[in-house]
C-alpha positions as a Markdown table, in Angstrom:
| # | Residue | x | y | z |
|---|---|---|---|---|
| 1 | Unk | 90.8 | 83.8 | 159.1 |
| 2 | Unk | 91.8 | 87.2 | 157.9 |
| 3 | Unk | 89.1 | 89.3 | 156.2 |
| 4 | Unk | 89.5 | 89.0 | 152.5 |
| 5 | Unk | 89.7 | 92.4 | 150.8 |
| 6 | Unk | 87.1 | 93.1 | 148.1 |
| 7 | Unk | 89.9 | 94.9 | 146.3 |
| 8 | Unk | 92.0 | 91.7 | 145.8 |
| 9 | Unk | 92.4 | 90.3 | 142.3 |
| 10 | Unk | 92.3 | 86.5 | 142.3 |
| 11 | Unk | 92.4 | 83.7 | 139.8 |
| 12 | Unk | 91.6 | 80.0 | 140.0 |
| 13 | Unk | 94.9 | 78.2 | 140.7 |
| 14 | Unk | 96.3 | 76.8 | 137.5 |
| 15 | Unk | 96.3 | 73.3 | 138.9 |
| 16 | Unk | 92.6 | 73.4 | 139.9 |
| 17 | Unk | 89.9 | 71.8 | 137.8 |
| 18 | Unk | 86.4 | 73.1 | 138.1 |
| 19 | Unk | 83.5 | 70.7 | 137.4 |
| 20 | Unk | 80.1 | 72.2 | 137.4 |
| 21 | Unk | 77.4 | 70.2 | 139.0 |
| 22 | Unk | 73.6 | 70.7 | 139.5 |
| 23 | Unk | 74.3 | 71.7 | 143.1 |
| 24 | Unk | 77.2 | 74.0 | 142.3 |
| 25 | Unk | 80.6 | 72.6 | 141.5 |
| 26 | Unk | 83.5 | 70.4 | 142.5 |
| 27 | Unk | 86.9 | 71.9 | 142.6 |
| 28 | Unk | 89.9 | 69.6 | 142.6 |
| 29 | Unk | 93.5 | 70.8 | 143.2 |
| 30 | Unk | 95.9 | 68.5 | 141.4 |
| 31 | Unk | 98.8 | 69.8 | 143.5 |
| 32 | Unk | 97.4 | 69.3 | 146.9 |
| 33 | Unk | 94.8 | 66.6 | 145.9 |
| 34 | Unk | 92.2 | 68.5 | 147.8 |
| 35 | Unk | 88.5 | 68.5 | 146.8 |
| 36 | Unk | 86.2 | 71.4 | 147.5 |
| 37 | Unk | 82.4 | 71.5 | 147.0 |
| 38 | Unk | 80.7 | 74.7 | 146.0 |
| 39 | Unk | 77.1 | 74.2 | 147.1 |
| 40 | Unk | 75.8 | 77.3 | 145.3 |
| 41 | Unk | 75.7 | 78.2 | 141.6 |
| 42 | Unk | 76.1 | 81.9 | 142.4 |
| 43 | Unk | 79.4 | 81.1 | 144.2 |
| 44 | Unk | 80.5 | 79.2 | 141.2 |
| 45 | Unk | 79.7 | 82.2 | 139.0 |
| 46 | Unk | 81.7 | 84.4 | 141.4 |
| 47 | Unk | 84.7 | 82.0 | 141.4 |
| 48 | Unk | 84.6 | 81.9 | 137.6 |
| 49 | Unk | 84.5 | 85.7 | 137.5 |
| 50 | Unk | 87.8 | 85.8 | 139.5 |
| 51 | Unk | 89.8 | 86.0 | 136.2 |
| 52 | Unk | 92.7 | 88.2 | 137.2 |
| 53 | Unk | 91.1 | 91.3 | 135.9 |
| 54 | Unk | 88.2 | 91.8 | 138.2 |
| 55 | Unk | 88.5 | 92.4 | 141.9 |
| 56 | Unk | 86.7 | 90.1 | 144.4 |
| 57 | Unk | 84.0 | 92.8 | 144.7 |
| 58 | Unk | 83.6 | 93.0 | 141.0 |
| 59 | Unk | 83.4 | 89.3 | 140.7 |
| 60 | Unk | 80.6 | 89.2 | 143.3 |
| 61 | Unk | 78.8 | 91.9 | 141.5 |
| 62 | Unk | 79.2 | 90.0 | 138.2 |
| 63 | Unk | 77.7 | 86.9 | 139.9 |
| 64 | Unk | 74.7 | 89.1 | 141.0 |
| 65 | Unk | 75.4 | 88.6 | 144.7 |
| 66 | Unk | 73.1 | 90.9 | 146.6 |
| 67 | Unk | 74.6 | 93.4 | 149.0 |
| 68 | Unk | 73.1 | 91.6 | 152.0 |
| 69 | Unk | 75.0 | 88.4 | 151.0 |
| 70 | Unk | 78.4 | 89.9 | 150.2 |
| 71 | Unk | 79.9 | 88.9 | 153.6 |
| 72 | Unk | 78.7 | 85.3 | 153.3 |
| 73 | Unk | 80.3 | 85.0 | 149.8 |
| 74 | Unk | 83.4 | 86.8 | 150.8 |
| 75 | Unk | 83.9 | 84.3 | 153.6 |
| 76 | Unk | 83.4 | 81.4 | 151.1 |
| 77 | Unk | 86.0 | 82.9 | 148.8 |
| 78 | Unk | 88.4 | 83.5 | 151.7 |
| 79 | Unk | 88.1 | 79.8 | 152.5 |
| 80 | Unk | 89.0 | 79.0 | 148.8 |
| 81 | Unk | 92.0 | 81.2 | 149.1 |
| 82 | Unk | 93.2 | 79.5 | 152.3 |
| 83 | Unk | 93.0 | 76.1 | 150.6 |
| 84 | Unk | 94.9 | 77.5 | 147.5 |
| 85 | Unk | 92.0 | 76.9 | 145.2 |
| 86 | Unk | 92.1 | 80.7 | 144.4 |
| 87 | Unk | 95.4 | 82.6 | 144.4 |
| 88 | Unk | 96.4 | 86.2 | 143.9 |
| 89 | Unk | 96.6 | 87.0 | 140.2 |
| 90 | Unk | 100.0 | 88.7 | 140.7 |
| 91 | Unk | 101.4 | 85.4 | 142.2 |
| 92 | Unk | 100.0 | 83.1 | 139.6 |
| 93 | Unk | 103.3 | 82.5 | 137.9 |
| 94 | Unk | 104.7 | 81.3 | 141.2 |
| 95 | Unk | 101.7 | 79.2 | 142.0 |
| 96 | Unk | 101.9 | 77.2 | 138.8 |
């Protein structure tokens, strides 16, 4: 897995549904029919903050991710990018 740049600007793929749960959230991609579990509410907050305007670093800060935990959350977000749950904001028209 390549290291995800904190300067990247991401959005939730247009075909992904986010369902909050007490443990975190379920993400379902209607294009790939893939299901992902977010087992952390702070990760859900970071994913929701990926709105195409904020960088990954800003989204993590918005979600109040402590500096000692940034690498862990960056890895989780990178996994969501690999599974196309999150995509580059600049490519969002292509992803739809």
